[in-house]
N, C-alpha and C positions, 0 to 999 in steps of 0.2 A: 060665433054666427058667421056664415060664409058671405062673401061680398063679391059683386062683379066690378069689373074696371074698365074704362074706356080705352086704357093703354097699357103697356107694360112699362110702368113709371121706375123711378130710381130703385125704390125698395124691392120691388118685385124682381127687377133685373138683377139686382145685387143676389138676391136669393136664389134665382134660376142659375146665374153663372158660377154660384159656389157649390152647387150640387155636384157630388161625384158620379152620380147616376140619374138617368131619366128614363122614362118609358114611352113608348109610341103605341097607339092603337089604330088599326084600319080594318076595313072589311069590304068585301066586293059588294056590287050592287045586288047580286043574286041572293034572295032570301035564305037559301040553303048552302050559301058559301061560307068558307071558314073564316072566322074573325080572328085577327092577328094582334098579339101583344108582345112586344119586344122590349127587353132592357137594354139601354145603351149606355156604354161606359166610356173609357179613354177621356179623361179631364181634358177640358180645352177644345174639344170637337164639336161643341155647339156654341154658337155665338147669337147674341141678339143684335141684329142688323139695325132696326129702329124700333119705334114704339109698338109697332104691329107686325113685325116680320122677324123671324127666327131662321136660323140655318144650321144643319149639322152634317158631318162628314158621313157618307154611307160607305161603309167598309164591307168587304167580304168576310165570310166566317159563318154565315147562316143563309137561310134561304133568301128570297126577294119578294116576300109577301107585300111589304109596304110599298115597294117600288111598282109591283104589278097593281096594286089598288090605286095608286095615285095616277098611274098611266091609263087606267080604264076610262073609256070615254064616258062622260056624264058623272064620274066619280070624282075622286081627289079629296075625299073626307078624311081628316086626320085629327087625332087628339094626341097632345103631349101632356105629361103629367111628372112632376116633381114632388117628393115628399121628404120632409125633414126627419133623419133619423137620429139628430142631435139638437139640442137647442129647443127654441119654442115650437111646439107642434103645428105644423103648417102643411098643407097639401095644395098646390098650384096646379091648375089645368088651363091649357090653350087648345080651344077648339077652333078648327080652321081648315083651310084647304092646302094641299101641298102640291109642290111641283118638283120633279126630278130633273136637276141640271146635270146632264152627263158630261163626260170628260171633253168631247168634241164641240160643246156648246161654247160660243164666244164669251158668256158670262162666266165660264168655269174658272179661268185663271184668277180674275178679279175677285170672285168670291173666295176661292182658295186661300188667296192672301189675307183675307179677313181672320183666319184662324191663327192661334199663336204657333210659331214655328216649332217650337219644343214638342206641341201636341201631335203635329203630323210629320215630324222628322222622319225622313226616310220615304215617306208617302206609300209604304207597302200596303196593298190590300184596299186602296181607295177606288171605289167604283163610281161614285157620283157625290153630288151634294143635294141634300133635300132642303128645299126652301119651303117655310110655312108661313102662310098669311093668315093672321088671327082674325077670327070672327067674334069670340067671346073669350074673355080672360077673367078667370075667377079663382078665389081661394076657398079654402074651407078648413075646418079644425082637423088636426090630425091626432085626436086624443087616443085612438085606438092603435096608432102606428108605434111600434116599440122603439125605445131608445137603443141604438146600435153603435159601436165604435168604429170609426173608419181606420183602417190599418194603413194601406198603401194600394196603389195601382197595381194590377197584374200586368206583367210584361209579355206573358205568352202570345197573345194575339198579335201584337206589334213585332215580336221576335219571328214568329211563324211566317208571317206574309213579308217581312223584310228579307227573308231567305229566298223568297221566290223571284225568278226573273219575270217580266212582263209576259213572256210566251207561256211560262208555267201558270201564271195567274189567269191569263185568258183560258188555258185548258181547265182550270179548276172551275172557273165561272161556268164554262160550257156544260160540265158536268152536273153543276148544282143549281144554277139560277136562270136557266133559259125561260121557265115558266113558273107560274105559282103553283100551289097544291091544287087549285081549282081549274088549272089549265090557261091562265091569263098570261099574255107576254110580260115578261119581266124585264131582264137586262137584254140590251141590244147586243148580238154577238156577230162577229168578234168584237171584244172591247175596243173602243176607240183609244188611240195611244194617249197616255198621260201627258198633259202639256209640259213642257221644261220650264223650270222656274226662271224669271228674268233675271239677268246677270247685272 
């Protein structure tokens, strides 16, 4: 039987932070717009900031539907989902609102420092940080979710973007993510410079 929670408590937080993959879902306000559902990997690139706030690193490598939907005036709706592929069958969802913290936002450096250094080493492909403010936290049984064995992280994504210079990454984004599928503004271009880590 599923339950709702007032906050992301210790047990839920441990479950969320232990999962190697999570999913994001957003949609534009227009009824005929494209609903977006994205898998997110790269362990350590999602953190629970407090009992009702999470953040994850937004990397290049796909479109920018999530960013566009969160930036759309009057929108900002987002759902995050985690599911257990091993151990007790569990599905956790966080419904809420999201905001995109771009690289030139004064909050970016402090937020970026909240992620484990080994998870964002090299910082290749980092576009922004998405901060999610939870409005509803719930779990449900995952009885129909198959048991699967986790093998290891794929390195292809990090390797690909770590080879790109900032100029090459900016050109990549200009080709791929200026607007959403529905023509909504997505990434601000040219990309703001990535802040240098504090010495």
